[in-house]
C-alpha positions in Angstrom: 5.4 -42.0 -29.4 8.1 -40.4 -31.5 5.8 -37.7 -32.7 5.0 -36.9 -29.1 8.7 -36.8 -28.2 9.7 -34.4 -31.0 6.7 -32.1 -30.5 7.8 -31.6 -26.9 11.6 -31.4 -27.5 11.5 -28.8 -30.3 11.0 -25.4 -28.9 9.3 -23.0 -31.3 10.5 -19.4 -32.0 9.4 -16.5 -29.9 10.2 -15.0 -26.6 10.5 -16.9 -23.3 7.3 -15.9 -21.3 8.1 -17.5 -17.9 11.1 -18.6 -15.8 10.8 -21.8 -13.8 13.6 -22.0 -11.3 14.6 -24.8 -9.0 16.9 -24.0 -6.1 19.7 -26.2 -4.8 23.5 -26.5 -4.5 25.7 -27.7 -7.4 28.1 -30.6 -7.1 27.8 -34.3 -6.3 28.2 -33.7 -2.6 24.7 -32.2 -2.5 22.9 -34.5 -4.9 19.7 -36.1 -3.5 19.8 -33.9 -0.3 16.7 -32.2 1.1 18.0 -28.8 0.2 18.3 -29.8 -3.4 14.6 -30.7 -3.8 14.2 -27.7 -6.1 16.9 -29.1 -8.5 15.3 -32.6 -8.3 11.9 -31.2 -9.2 13.2 -29.2 -12.1 15.0 -32.3 -13.4 11.7 -34.2 -13.2 9.9 -31.5 -15.1 12.6 -31.4 -17.8 12.4 -35.2 -18.2 8.6 -35.0 -18.5 8.9 -32.5 -21.3 11.8 -34.2 -23.0 14.4 -31.6 -22.5 17.9 -31.8 -21.0 19.1 -28.9 -18.8 22.6 -28.6 -20.2 23.1 -25.0 -21.3 25.5 -22.9 -19.3 24.2 -19.4 -18.9 22.9 -16.9 -16.2 25.3 -18.4 -13.6 23.5 -21.7 -13.9 22.3 -24.6 -16.1 19.2 -23.9 -18.2 17.1 -25.0 -21.1 14.1 -23.7 -23.0 10.9 -25.8 -23.0 7.3 -25.6 -23.9 4.9 -26.3 -21.1 1.2 -26.0 -21.5 1.7 -24.3 -24.8 3.9 -21.6 -23.2 7.6 -21.1 -23.8 9.6 -21.2 -20.5 13.1 -21.3 -19.4 14.0 -24.0 -16.9 16.8 -22.8 -14.6 19.1 -24.4 -12.0 21.3 -21.7 -10.4 25.0 -22.8 -9.9 25.8 -20.1 -7.5 25.1 -22.1 -4.3 21.8 -21.6 -2.5 22.7 -18.4 -0.6 23.4 -16.5 -3.9 20.6 -17.9 -6.0 19.3 -14.4 -6.7 22.3 -13.6 -8.9 21.4 -16.3 -11.4 17.6 -15.5 -11.2 18.2 -11.8 -11.7 20.4 -12.3 -14.8 17.8 -14.5 -16.5 15.0 -12.1 -15.5 16.9 -9.1 -17.0 17.8 -10.9 -20.2 14.3 -12.0 -21.0 12.6 -9.0 -19.4 10.5 -11.4 -17.2 8.8 -9.8 -14.1 8.8 -11.4 -10.7 5.2 -12.4 -11.2 6.2 -14.7 -14.1 9.2 -16.2 -12.3 8.2 -19.4 -10.5 10.6 -20.5 -7.8 10.6 -24.2 -6.6 12.4 -25.0 -3.3 12.4 -27.1 -0.2 10.3 -26.5 2.9 10.9 -28.1 6.3 7.5 -27.2 7.6 5.8 -29.7 5.2 6.3 -33.5 5.2 7.8 -35.2 2.2 5.2 -35.7 -0.5 3.3 -32.5 0.3 3.6 -29.2 -1.6 2.3 -25.7 -1.1 1.8 -23.1 -3.9 1.9 -19.4 -3.0 1.3 -16.3 -5.3 3.9 -14.3 -3.3 5.2 -13.8 0.2 8.2 -13.5 2.5 11.3 -15.8 2.3 10.1 -17.8 5.3 13.7 -18.2 6.5 14.8 -19.9 3.3 18.2 -18.5 2.3 17.7 -19.0 -1.4 14.4 -17.1 -1.5 16.0 -14.5 0.9 18.7 -13.7 -1.6 16.2 -13.6 -4.6 13.9 -11.2 -2.8 16.8 -9.1 -1.5 18.5 -8.6 -5.0 15.2 -8.0 -6.8 13.5 -5.9 -4.2 10.3 -7.9 -4.8 8.4 -10.6 -3.0 5.9 -11.2 -5.7 7.5 -14.4 -7.0 5.0 -17.3 -7.3 6.5 -20.3 -5.6 6.1 -24.0 -5.1 7.3 -25.1 -1.7 8.2 -28.8 -1.6 8.0 -30.6 1.7 11.2 -32.2 3.0 10.1 -32.9 6.6 11.0 -31.2 9.9 14.0 -32.1 12.0 13.4 -35.5 13.7 14.6 -34.1 17.1 15.4 -30.5 18.3 19.0 -31.6 18.7 19.5 -31.9 15.0 21.4 -29.0 13.5 19.2 -27.4 10.8 22.1 -27.2 8.3 22.9 -30.9 8.8 19.2 -31.8 8.4 18.6 -30.0 5.1 21.9 -31.5 3.7 20.8 -35.1 4.7 19.4 -37.5 2.1 15.9 -38.9 1.8 14.9 -42.4 2.8 13.5 -44.7 0.2 10.0 -44.1 1.4 10.5 -40.3 1.4 11.9 -40.5 -2.1 8.8 -42.3 -3.3 6.6 -39.5 -1.7 8.9 -36.9 -3.3 8.4 -38.4 -6.7 4.6 -38.1 -6.4 5.1 -34.5 -5.2 7.3 -33.7 -8.2 4.5 -35.0 -10.5 2.0 -32.6 -8.8 4.5 -29.8 -9.1 4.8 -30.4 -12.8 1.0 -30.2 -13.1 1.0 -27.0 -11.0 3.6 -25.4 -13.2 1.6 -26.2 -16.3 -1.4 -24.4 -14.8 0.6 -21.5 -13.5 2.3 -20.6 -16.8 -1.2 -20.5 -18.3 -2.2 -17.9 -15.7 -4.3 -20.4 -13.7 -2.5 -20.1 -10.3 -5.8 -20.3 -8.3 -6.6 -23.6 -10.0 -3.1 -24.9 -9.2 -3.5 -23.9 -5.6 -6.9 -25.5 -5.4 -5.8 -28.8 -6.9 -2.3 -29.3 -5.4 -2.0 -27.4 -2.1 -1.6 -29.8 0.8 
């Protein structure tokens, strides 16, 4: 067990080859809300690979990890959702990582909790975090993992209020399973196996 822990927590030398970014809003006010599903998923992945995301850099919190034999940087932007691109752009420029090797994980109201959808590229789909990332980079070729958080229960719900609401106990259980699937998808994606990830994990 100890051997397994140390093999995962010690990052070997060499360049970072992929960025894995979870989107959310910083601060206790936003913890465990639907809009912070990207943060929650990144935290799950970090725990799975025995790393703590505690380094302040690139306008966010980050940490290097080895996933599937590939050196990656796990990143949680601290810029608030609408300015996520500032953090992502800084990290991409520093490591010279292209959009095609920058995986973005974020919430999606069109999918129920527990479901996820992997895409090789695409539009922002109305998501403000992705909108800013695409705008600042001028590219839409970011692989992404969209995590289901559920649609508004009634049309009267304000969308901002809905995405800033918290999950029920049942939804959190479903989200935990989705995070496990997302971790498996990331491992395949950083090995260049995005088609396999889509075939295995797309809902």
